[in-house]
C-alpha positions as CSV (number, residue, x, y, z in Angstrom):
1,M,97.9,139.0,64.2
2,A,101.1,138.8,62.3
3,D,101.2,140.1,58.3
4,G,100.7,136.8,57.2
5,P,99.7,133.6,58.1
6,L,101.3,130.9,60.3
7,D,102.3,127.4,59.3
8,T,100.2,125.4,62.3
9,I,98.6,126.8,65.3
10,I,98.7,124.5,68.1
11,L,95.5,124.4,70.5
12,G,95.8,122.8,73.9
13,G,99.0,122.5,76.0
14,G,98.1,119.1,77.2
15,P,101.0,115.8,76.4
16,A,99.5,115.8,72.7
17,G,99.6,119.5,71.9
18,L,103.3,119.7,73.8
19,T,104.3,117.0,71.4
20,A,102.8,118.5,68.4
21,G,105.0,121.6,69.6
22,L,108.1,120.1,69.9
23,Y,108.0,118.2,67.0
24,A,106.9,121.9,65.0
25,A,109.9,123.2,66.7
26,R,112.3,120.7,65.5
27,A,111.2,120.8,62.5
28,R,111.8,124.8,62.5
29,V,107.8,124.9,61.5
30,N,106.2,128.4,62.2
31,A,103.8,127.7,64.7
32,I,102.6,128.6,68.3
33,L,101.1,126.9,70.9
34,L,98.1,128.5,72.2
35,E,97.3,127.2,76.1
36,K,94.1,128.5,78.1
37,G,95.8,127.2,81.7
38,L,99.3,126.6,82.2
39,P,101.0,123.7,80.3
40,G,100.5,120.2,81.1
41,G,96.8,119.1,80.6
42,S,94.6,117.1,82.8
43,P,97.5,114.6,83.7
44,L,98.1,117.5,86.0
45,S,96.1,116.2,88.4
46,T,97.3,112.8,88.4
47,D,99.0,112.0,91.2
48,I,101.3,109.1,90.0
49,I,101.4,107.6,86.4
50,E,103.0,104.4,86.6
51,N,102.8,103.4,82.6
52,Y,104.5,106.0,81.0
53,P,107.5,104.7,79.5
54,G,111.1,105.5,80.8
55,F,110.3,106.0,84.7
56,P,110.2,102.7,86.4
57,D,109.3,104.3,89.2
58,G,106.5,106.5,88.3
59,V,106.2,109.7,87.3
60,T,104.0,112.5,88.6
61,G,101.6,114.5,85.9
62,A,103.3,117.9,86.9
63,E,106.8,116.5,86.7
64,L,105.2,115.0,83.3
65,G,104.1,118.2,82.2
66,E,107.0,120.4,82.9
67,R,109.7,118.2,81.4
68,M,107.7,118.0,78.3
69,Q,107.3,121.6,78.0
70,A,111.0,122.3,78.8
71,Q,112.0,120.2,75.9
72,A,109.8,121.7,73.7
73,E,110.7,125.3,74.6
74,R,114.5,123.8,74.3
75,F,113.9,123.5,70.4
76,G,112.8,127.1,70.0
77,L,108.1,126.2,70.7
78,E,106.2,129.6,71.0
79,M,104.2,129.1,73.9
80,R,101.1,131.8,74.6
81,T,99.6,130.1,78.0
82,L,96.3,131.5,79.4
83,V,95.1,132.6,75.9
84,G,92.8,129.9,75.2
85,A,91.1,129.3,71.5
86,N,87.4,130.5,71.8
87,K,86.8,130.0,67.4
88,V,88.3,128.6,64.8
89,V,87.1,130.2,61.5
90,A,87.9,129.6,57.8
91,A,89.5,132.8,56.3
92,D,90.9,132.9,52.9
93,G,92.7,129.2,52.6
94,A,93.6,129.4,56.0
95,Y,91.7,129.3,59.6
96,R,91.3,132.2,61.3
97,V,91.9,131.6,65.7
98,E,90.2,134.1,67.9
99,T,91.0,134.5,71.3
100,D,90.3,136.8,73.8
101,E,93.4,138.7,73.2
102,E,94.2,138.6,69.3
103,P,94.0,136.8,67.0
104,F,96.0,134.1,65.2
105,L,96.1,133.1,61.4
106,A,97.2,130.1,60.2
107,R,97.4,127.1,57.3
108,S,97.2,124.5,59.6
109,V,95.6,124.3,62.8
110,I,96.1,121.2,65.7
111,V,93.1,120.6,67.8
112,A,94.9,119.3,71.2
113,V,92.0,120.8,73.6
114,G,91.4,118.0,75.5
115,A,88.0,117.1,77.4
116,R,87.0,117.8,80.8
117,P,85.1,116.0,83.5
118,N,81.6,114.6,82.7
119,R,78.5,115.6,85.5
120,L,75.5,113.3,87.0
121,G,72.9,116.1,86.7
122,V,71.7,115.0,90.1
123,P,70.5,116.9,92.4
124,G,73.5,119.4,94.6
125,E,75.9,118.6,92.6
126,E,76.4,121.5,90.6
127,E,75.3,123.4,94.3
128,Y,78.7,121.9,96.1
129,V,81.1,121.8,93.5
130,G,84.4,123.1,96.0
131,R,82.1,122.4,98.9
132,G,82.2,118.9,99.1
133,V,81.7,117.7,95.2
134,S,85.2,117.1,93.7
135,F,86.5,116.2,89.9
136,C,90.2,116.0,91.3
137,A,91.4,113.9,94.1
138,T,94.5,114.8,93.4
139,C,93.3,118.8,93.8
140,D,91.0,118.0,97.0
141,G,92.1,114.6,98.6
142,A,94.4,116.6,102.0
143,M,90.8,118.3,102.5
144,F,88.9,115.1,103.2
145,R,92.1,113.9,106.2
146,D,90.3,111.2,109.0
147,R,86.8,111.6,106.4
148,I,84.5,109.7,104.8
149,V,84.2,110.2,101.1
150,A,82.4,109.0,98.2
151,V,84.3,108.0,94.7
152,V,81.3,107.8,91.7
153,G,82.8,105.6,89.1
154,G,84.2,102.3,88.0
155,G,86.8,103.1,85.4
156,N,90.6,103.2,85.5
157,A,90.6,107.1,86.5
158,A,88.0,106.2,89.4
159,I,89.6,103.5,91.1
160,E,93.3,105.3,90.5
161,E,91.2,108.0,92.3
162,A,90.1,105.5,95.6
163,I,93.5,104.7,95.8
164,F,95.0,107.9,96.2
165,L,92.6,109.1,98.6
166,T,93.0,106.5,101.0
167,R,96.1,108.5,101.8
168,F,93.8,110.7,103.8
169,A,90.2,109.6,104.0
170,S,89.1,107.1,107.1
171,K,86.9,105.0,104.4
172,V,86.6,105.2,100.7
173,L,82.9,104.3,99.3
174,V,83.2,103.4,95.6
175,V,79.6,103.8,94.1
176,H,79.4,102.1,91.0
177,R,76.7,101.4,88.7
178,R,78.0,97.6,87.9
179,D,78.4,94.6,89.2
180,A,82.2,94.7,88.5
181,L,84.9,97.5,87.6
182,R,85.9,98.2,83.9
183,A,89.3,99.7,85.6
184,V,92.6,97.1,84.1
185,P,93.4,94.2,86.9
186,V,96.4,95.7,88.2
187,L,94.2,98.3,89.8
188,Q,91.2,96.2,90.8
189,E,93.9,94.1,92.6
190,Q,95.0,97.1,94.6
191,A,92.0,98.3,95.4
192,F,89.9,94.9,96.8
193,A,93.1,94.6,99.2
194,N,92.9,98.2,100.2
195,E,91.0,98.0,103.8
196,K,90.1,101.3,103.6
197,I,87.5,101.0,100.1
198,E,84.3,99.4,100.5
199,F,82.3,98.8,97.2
200,L,78.6,99.7,96.7
201,W,77.6,97.5,93.7
202,N,74.6,97.8,91.2
203,S,74.4,101.5,92.8
204,E,73.5,105.2,91.1
205,L,74.2,108.3,92.8
206,K,70.9,109.8,93.1
207,R,71.2,113.1,95.1
208,V,74.1,115.3,97.2
209,D,73.0,116.9,100.4
210,G,74.3,119.5,102.5
211,N,74.6,122.6,104.5
212,D,76.7,125.0,103.7
213,V,79.4,122.0,103.1
214,V,78.6,118.1,102.2
215,T,76.7,115.9,104.3
216,G,75.8,113.4,103.0
217,I,74.4,111.2,99.7
218,E,71.6,109.4,98.4
219,V,72.5,105.4,96.6
220,C,70.0,103.8,95.1
221,N,70.6,100.4,94.7
222,R,69.5,99.6,90.7
223,K,68.7,95.7,91.3
224,T,66.3,96.5,94.3
225,G,65.2,99.9,94.0
226,V,65.9,100.6,97.8
227,A,67.2,103.9,98.7
228,T,69.8,104.7,101.3
229,R,71.4,107.7,102.7
230,L,75.1,107.7,103.7
231,N,77.2,110.4,105.3
232,V,80.2,111.1,103.6
233,Q,82.1,114.5,103.5
234,G,83.1,114.3,99.8
235,V,82.4,113.3,96.6
236,F,84.5,112.6,93.7
237,I,83.0,112.0,90.4
238,Y,84.8,109.9,87.3
239,I,82.1,109.1,84.7
240,G,83.9,110.0,81.7
241,T,84.4,113.0,79.8
242,V,83.2,116.1,77.6
243,P,85.5,116.7,75.1
244,N,86.2,120.7,74.4
245,S,85.5,120.5,70.6
246,D,83.4,123.5,70.7
247,V,86.2,125.9,69.2
248,V,85.8,123.5,65.6
249,A,81.8,122.6,66.2
250,D,81.0,124.3,63.1
251,L,83.7,123.2,61.1
252,V,84.7,119.4,61.1
253,E,82.3,116.2,61.7
254,L,82.1,115.1,65.5
255,D,80.5,111.6,66.7
256,G,77.6,110.9,68.7
257,R,79.1,112.4,72.0
258,G,81.4,115.7,70.1
259,F,84.3,113.9,69.8
260,I,86.4,115.3,66.5
261,K,86.3,112.6,64.0
262,T,89.9,112.0,62.0
263,D,91.1,109.6,59.7
264,T,94.1,107.3,60.0
265,S,96.7,110.6,59.0
266,L,94.7,112.3,62.1
267,M,93.1,115.5,59.4
268,T,89.4,115.9,60.2
269,S,86.8,116.4,57.6
270,S,88.0,120.1,57.1
271,P,91.7,120.0,55.0
272,G,94.5,121.1,57.1
273,I,92.3,121.0,60.6
274,F,94.0,118.1,62.5
275,A,93.0,116.3,65.9
276,C,95.0,114.7,68.5
277,G,94.7,113.4,72.5
278,D,91.3,113.5,74.5
279,V,89.3,115.3,72.1
280,R,89.9,113.2,69.2
281,A,87.0,110.2,69.0
282,G,88.3,106.7,69.4
283,H,91.6,107.9,71.9
284,P,91.7,105.9,74.6
285,R,92.8,108.4,77.5
286,Q,96.0,107.4,78.0
287,V,99.1,109.8,78.0
288,V,101.6,107.7,76.1
289,I,99.1,107.5,73.0
290,A,98.0,111.4,73.3
291,T,102.1,112.1,72.7
292,G,101.9,109.4,70.0
293,E,99.0,111.1,68.4
294,G,100.4,114.3,68.6
295,A,103.4,113.1,67.3
296,V,101.5,111.8,64.1
297,A,99.2,115.3,63.8
298,Q,102.1,117.2,63.6
299,M,104.0,115.1,61.0
300,S,101.0,115.0,58.7
301,A,100.2,118.9,59.4
302,Q,103.6,119.5,57.9
303,R,102.7,116.9,55.0
304,Y,99.5,118.5,54.1
305,L,101.2,121.9,53.8
306,S,104.5,120.4,51.8
307,E,101.3,118.9,49.7
308,L,100.0,122.7,49.4
309,E,103.1,123.7,48.1
310,G,103.8,121.8,45.5
């Protein structure tokens, strides 16, 4: 650990964290970014992003992440990859970030650690993760060429990935518990026009079956109560996310689902701790909004530090 505290520690290297890092570097703030994996965040698993300004033909999540990282590093951002925060604790007017390697001390912390896919909790789900059950079509879709797969969910992520999977699968069954999709109209139009996509309305996934790998699912109609077994070789689950807020759960106020509450400056209930991106309560899960929040969080942190110094 350095002799004195840093100005800011940024936790997370997704769009929000990388943007906060860019703004910190350009402002010559004494900051460091810690990322438990590789920079890019959840967009890394997105095949194509069509609603990020400046890319009229769309951009892959991987390319966008690489560009953001390169831009932040060009201005001198110090970044430690494969170093995740285990816990943030208060320490004599500052905050200590504990990691598996060494502790880091800073006067402010920006939490941009994102969220992870939610689980259904049905029999067979965990057992067959990596053997037919997946939470990332972009990562695993090519493994299901000429096979039948199911996608669980009706939001933007579910429909985007269902459309993507039609590049490989012979049929994509969308299992949705309601009688209408929640995805934006343009995605609905694309999905309804795709002959490979079939919809199972008012239906819930009850179990995943298999023999070493996935061989089928049991789906129950919520209106009739009739259960049906369907032969599928892959199951892709998109039913929302769980925030990775444990790292600061003892310090900040969370909402009922564990997302971090903030004020309009993105400061949490603990002075000097800010939150942005998918981990923040009320955040619409959009890359362009995450980048904006990253900028706001860093500017607010800088203002907070200036006020401390009088």
